[in-house]
C-alpha positions as CSV (number, residue, x, y, z in Angstrom):
1,M,20.9,-88.4,22.9
2,P,20.7,-90.1,26.3
3,P,20.5,-87.8,29.3
4,A,23.9,-89.0,30.6
5,N,25.5,-87.5,27.6
6,R,23.9,-84.1,27.9
7,T,26.5,-83.0,30.4
8,K,29.2,-83.0,27.8
9,S,29.5,-80.4,25.1
10,I,27.8,-81.4,21.8
11,T,30.1,-81.0,18.9
12,L,29.8,-81.1,15.1
13,H,31.3,-84.6,15.3
14,D,28.2,-85.7,17.2
15,V,25.9,-84.2,14.6
16,A,27.8,-85.9,11.7
17,K,27.7,-89.3,13.5
18,A,23.9,-88.9,14.2
19,A,23.3,-87.9,10.6
20,G,25.5,-90.7,9.2
21,V,27.6,-88.3,7.2
22,S,31.2,-87.1,7.2
23,L,32.4,-84.2,9.3
24,I,33.0,-82.1,6.3
25,T,29.6,-82.8,4.9
26,A,27.9,-81.8,8.1
27,S,29.9,-78.6,8.1
28,R,28.9,-77.8,4.6
29,A,25.3,-78.6,5.2
30,L,25.2,-75.9,7.9
31,A,27.6,-73.3,6.5
32,N,27.2,-73.7,2.7
33,P,23.9,-75.6,2.1
34,E,23.9,-74.7,-1.6
35,V,26.6,-77.3,-2.2
36,V,24.9,-80.1,-0.5
37,S,21.8,-82.2,-1.5
38,K,18.4,-81.3,0.1
39,A,18.2,-84.8,1.5
40,T,21.6,-84.5,3.3
41,I,20.6,-81.0,4.6
42,E,17.5,-82.4,6.1
43,R,19.4,-85.3,7.7
44,V,21.9,-82.9,9.2
45,R,19.3,-80.5,10.4
46,Q,17.4,-83.3,12.1
47,A,20.6,-84.4,13.7
48,V,21.1,-80.9,15.0
49,E,17.7,-80.9,16.5
50,D,18.1,-84.4,18.0
51,T,21.5,-83.7,19.6
52,G,20.8,-80.1,20.7
53,Y,24.0,-78.9,18.9
54,I,24.6,-75.1,19.0
55,P,27.1,-73.9,16.4
56,N,30.3,-72.2,17.7
57,F,29.9,-68.8,15.9
58,L,33.0,-67.4,17.6
59,A,35.2,-70.2,16.2
60,G,33.7,-69.6,12.8
61,G,34.2,-65.9,13.2
62,L,37.9,-66.3,13.9
63,K,38.3,-68.0,10.6
64,S,36.2,-65.6,8.5
65,R,37.0,-62.5,10.7
66,R,33.3,-61.9,10.8
67,S,31.1,-62.7,13.8
68,M,27.9,-61.6,11.9
69,A,26.8,-59.8,15.1
70,V,26.4,-56.1,15.8
71,A,26.2,-54.5,19.2
72,A,23.7,-51.8,20.1
73,L,24.0,-49.8,23.3
74,V,21.0,-47.9,24.7
75,P,20.6,-46.2,28.1
76,V,17.5,-48.2,29.0
77,I,15.5,-50.4,26.7
78,S,12.2,-49.4,28.4
79,V,12.5,-45.8,27.2
80,P,9.7,-45.6,24.5
81,Q,11.6,-43.3,22.1
82,F,14.4,-45.9,21.6
83,L,12.1,-48.8,20.8
84,P,11.4,-48.0,17.1
85,T,15.2,-47.6,16.5
86,V,16.0,-51.0,18.1
87,Q,13.2,-52.7,16.2
88,A,14.2,-51.2,12.8
89,L,17.9,-51.9,13.5
90,T,17.1,-55.5,14.3
91,E,15.0,-56.1,11.2
92,E,17.4,-54.4,8.8
93,L,20.4,-56.3,10.2
94,D,18.5,-59.6,10.1
95,R,17.8,-59.1,6.4
96,A,21.6,-58.7,5.9
97,G,22.3,-61.9,7.9
98,Y,23.5,-60.1,11.1
99,Q,22.2,-60.6,14.6
100,L,21.8,-57.8,17.2
101,I,23.3,-57.9,20.7
102,L,21.7,-55.4,23.0
103,G,23.3,-53.8,26.0
104,Q,22.0,-51.2,28.5
105,T,24.3,-48.5,29.7
106,G,21.9,-47.1,32.4
107,Y,23.2,-43.6,31.6
108,D,26.5,-44.7,33.3
109,H,29.7,-43.8,31.4
110,A,31.7,-46.5,33.2
111,R,29.1,-49.2,32.3
112,E,29.2,-47.9,28.7
113,A,33.0,-48.4,28.6
114,A,32.7,-51.9,30.1
115,L,30.1,-52.9,27.6
116,I,32.2,-51.7,24.7
117,D,35.1,-53.7,26.0
118,T,32.9,-56.8,26.2
119,M,31.5,-56.3,22.7
120,V,35.0,-55.7,21.2
121,G,36.1,-58.9,23.0
122,R,33.2,-60.7,21.4
123,R,34.5,-59.6,18.0
124,V,31.3,-57.8,17.0
125,D,31.3,-56.5,13.4
126,G,30.0,-53.1,14.4
127,I,28.6,-51.0,17.2
128,V,25.6,-48.7,17.3
129,V,25.2,-46.3,20.3
130,A,22.2,-44.3,21.4
131,G,23.9,-41.0,22.0
132,L,27.6,-39.9,21.7
133,L,30.4,-42.0,23.2
134,H,31.8,-40.2,26.3
135,T,35.2,-41.8,27.0
136,A,38.2,-40.6,25.0
137,T,40.1,-43.9,25.7
138,Q,37.2,-45.9,24.2
139,T,36.8,-43.7,21.2
140,D,40.5,-43.7,20.4
141,R,40.6,-47.5,20.8
142,L,37.6,-48.0,18.4
143,R,39.2,-45.8,15.8
144,K,42.5,-47.7,16.0
145,L,40.7,-51.1,15.7
146,G,38.7,-49.9,12.7
147,I,35.4,-51.3,14.0
148,P,32.4,-49.5,12.3
149,V,30.6,-47.3,14.9
150,V,27.4,-45.4,14.4
151,E,26.5,-42.9,17.1
152,T,22.7,-42.1,17.1
153,W,20.0,-39.9,18.6
154,D,22.5,-37.0,18.7
155,L,24.7,-35.0,16.3
156,C,28.3,-33.7,16.2
157,D,30.8,-32.5,13.6
158,R,33.5,-35.1,14.6
159,P,31.9,-38.4,15.4
160,V,34.0,-41.5,16.4
161,D,33.1,-42.9,12.9
162,M,29.6,-42.1,11.7
163,V,26.6,-40.4,13.3
164,V,22.8,-40.6,12.5
165,G,20.7,-38.2,14.6
166,F,19.7,-34.6,15.1
167,S,20.5,-31.5,17.2
168,H,19.1,-31.4,20.7
169,L,20.1,-27.8,20.9
170,K,17.9,-27.0,18.0
171,V,15.0,-29.0,19.5
172,G,15.1,-26.9,22.6
173,A,15.3,-23.7,20.6
174,A,12.4,-24.8,18.4
175,V,10.1,-25.6,21.4
176,A,10.9,-22.2,23.0
177,G,10.1,-20.5,19.7
178,Y,6.8,-22.4,19.5
179,F,5.9,-21.5,23.1
180,M,6.6,-17.8,22.4
181,G,4.6,-17.9,19.2
182,K,1.6,-19.3,21.1
183,G,1.9,-16.4,23.6
184,F,3.2,-18.3,26.6
185,R,5.5,-16.2,28.7
186,R,5.7,-17.8,32.1
187,V,7.3,-21.0,30.9
188,A,9.1,-23.7,32.8
189,I,11.1,-26.9,32.1
190,A,10.7,-30.4,33.6
191,T,13.8,-32.4,32.6
192,A,15.8,-35.5,33.3
193,N,19.4,-35.1,34.1
194,D,20.9,-36.9,31.1
195,Q,23.2,-35.0,28.8
196,R,20.9,-34.8,25.8
197,A,18.1,-33.4,28.0
198,V,20.5,-30.9,29.4
199,V,21.4,-29.7,25.9
200,R,17.7,-29.3,25.0
201,R,17.3,-27.1,28.0
202,E,20.3,-25.0,26.9
203,G,18.7,-24.5,23.5
204,F,15.4,-23.6,25.0
205,L,17.0,-20.9,27.2
206,S,19.0,-19.5,24.3
207,V,15.7,-18.4,22.7
208,V,13.8,-17.4,25.8
209,G,16.8,-15.2,26.8
210,H,16.6,-15.8,30.5
211,D,16.6,-18.6,33.1
212,V,13.2,-20.3,33.8
213,P,11.9,-22.4,36.7
214,T,13.4,-25.9,36.2
215,A,12.6,-29.2,37.9
216,V,15.4,-31.9,37.4
217,V,14.6,-35.6,37.9
218,P,16.9,-38.6,37.5
219,A,16.9,-40.4,34.1
220,P,15.1,-42.4,33.0
221,S,12.0,-40.2,33.7
222,N,8.5,-41.6,34.1
223,L,5.0,-40.6,35.1
224,A,5.7,-40.5,38.8
225,L,8.6,-38.2,38.4
226,G,6.5,-36.1,36.1
227,R,4.0,-35.5,38.8
228,R,6.7,-34.6,41.2
229,A,8.3,-32.2,38.7
230,C,5.0,-30.5,38.0
231,A,4.4,-30.0,41.8
232,E,7.8,-28.5,42.1
233,L,7.4,-26.1,39.3
234,L,4.0,-24.9,40.5
235,A,5.5,-24.3,43.9
236,K,8.2,-22.2,42.3
237,D,5.8,-20.3,40.1
238,P,2.0,-20.8,40.6
239,E,1.4,-18.7,37.5
240,V,3.5,-20.9,35.1
241,D,1.5,-21.2,31.8
242,A,3.6,-23.8,29.8
243,I,6.0,-26.6,30.6
244,F,8.5,-28.2,28.3
245,C,9.2,-31.8,29.3
246,S,12.3,-33.8,28.3
247,S,10.2,-36.9,27.6
248,D,6.6,-37.9,26.9
249,G,6.6,-40.1,30.0
250,L,7.5,-37.0,32.1
251,A,4.8,-35.0,30.3
252,Q,2.3,-37.7,31.0
253,G,3.0,-37.2,34.7
254,V,2.8,-33.4,34.4
255,L,-0.7,-33.8,32.8
256,T,-1.8,-36.1,35.5
257,E,-0.7,-33.8,38.3
258,A,-2.3,-30.8,36.6
259,R,-5.6,-32.7,36.3
260,A,-5.3,-33.7,40.0
261,R,-5.0,-30.0,40.9
262,G,-8.0,-29.0,38.9
263,L,-6.0,-27.2,36.2
264,R,-7.3,-27.1,32.7
265,V,-4.9,-28.1,29.9
266,P,-4.1,-26.0,27.9
267,Q,-6.2,-23.1,29.2
268,D,-4.4,-23.0,32.5
269,L,-1.3,-24.9,31.7
270,A,0.1,-26.0,28.3
271,V,2.4,-29.1,28.1
272,C,4.9,-30.2,25.4
273,G,6.8,-33.5,25.5
274,F,9.6,-35.1,23.5
275,G,9.8,-38.3,21.6
276,D,6.2,-38.8,20.3
277,A,5.8,-42.1,22.1
278,D,3.0,-44.4,20.9
279,F,0.7,-43.2,23.8
280,A,1.2,-39.5,23.2
281,A,-1.6,-39.0,20.7
282,H,-4.0,-41.0,23.0
283,L,-3.6,-39.1,26.2
284,E,-6.4,-36.7,27.4
285,P,-5.7,-34.1,26.2
286,A,-3.5,-35.5,23.4
287,L,0.1,-34.4,23.9
288,T,2.0,-31.9,21.8
289,T,5.5,-33.3,21.4
290,V,8.7,-33.3,19.4
291,Q,8.7,-36.2,16.9
292,V,11.9,-37.9,15.7
293,D,11.9,-40.7,13.2
294,G,13.5,-43.4,15.4
295,A,12.8,-46.1,12.8
296,L,14.7,-44.2,10.2
297,I,17.6,-43.8,12.6
298,G,17.7,-47.6,13.1
299,R,17.5,-48.4,9.3
300,R,20.2,-46.0,8.3
301,S,22.5,-47.1,11.1
302,A,22.1,-50.7,10.0
303,E,22.7,-49.8,6.4
304,L,25.9,-47.9,7.3
305,I,27.3,-50.8,9.4
306,V,26.5,-53.4,6.7
307,Q,28.0,-51.2,3.9
308,R,31.2,-50.8,5.9
309,C,31.4,-54.5,6.7
310,R,31.2,-55.2,3.0
311,G,33.9,-52.7,2.2
312,E,31.4,-50.4,0.4
313,T,31.6,-46.6,0.4
314,T,29.1,-45.1,3.0
315,G,29.2,-41.5,1.7
316,E,28.4,-38.8,4.3
317,R,29.6,-39.7,7.9
318,V,27.1,-37.3,9.5
319,L,23.4,-37.7,8.8
320,D,20.9,-35.3,10.3
321,V,17.4,-36.8,10.2
322,G,15.8,-33.7,11.7
323,F,12.7,-33.5,13.9
324,H,9.4,-31.6,14.0
325,I,6.9,-30.5,16.6
326,V,3.5,-32.3,16.4
327,E,0.9,-29.9,17.8
328,R,-2.0,-31.5,19.7
329,A,-4.6,-30.5,22.2
330,S,-2.2,-30.0,25.2
331,T,-1.0,-26.7,23.7
332,A,-3.5,-25.9,21.0
333,G,-6.4,-24.4,23.0
């Protein structure tokens, strides 16, 4: 198409004209290729490439009441623990003919609400959220609209619709029990300030039975914040012998700061993370951490959304995928 014509919107009429077929034939070649000859399909596809035509999926969705798109909301895409979930979600939805639209909430409830409004306005067929939805107005609205919603990476008895995750309270309790079983008594916590990390701390304290030195950093946490948290905890209690970190990135920073101070891990200071990021096993020393099957969360979430969109029964609305502690050298000395 000549450059002068690039300024106007390319329509299916342009594609049909370029392919030398009728408008209805061009439409069928793109939407229902099984009813059109291979030669015609090839001509239409070549015309699409030549004209630069982009199908209007929203218009098609208004007719079929399906956008074939699912929204996923995560706090920050760079957080390693969410990456396997997003990847598995994308792949499973793609196999079912759906595309994933990704939004970042930035741990901000107002932004989360705004993103949900945007996704609903885009007529997405389902919504997957990392964590539990926080705004009552939004949850009520989604229930009334009947949009399939899967909350993930958390657990509750009364989800908005469905939930695939695990108990952060139990995670904290399990790590505290593990520390006590290893003989650590002067324990501490390095944690981000997001809600799920706060709940893990509550679970930890419920088993320890008393408050412990705590360093709180803004989410999302990282290596630099981990170094800062370690320095703060050692200033509060120079004899601390084990630190539970709310993420592996935070734990990496704690390990780095401990090494910079000449502390031996785990002889002088044991460290446990959360998330089992891909680098956790390759740190020096290798990091003990809490492992959650993020890919399973993504696959099951996609399956639930697709089943609901097809009108199929999904069974249990609450799925607990569990977790386990992977012991490595940072606590195993």
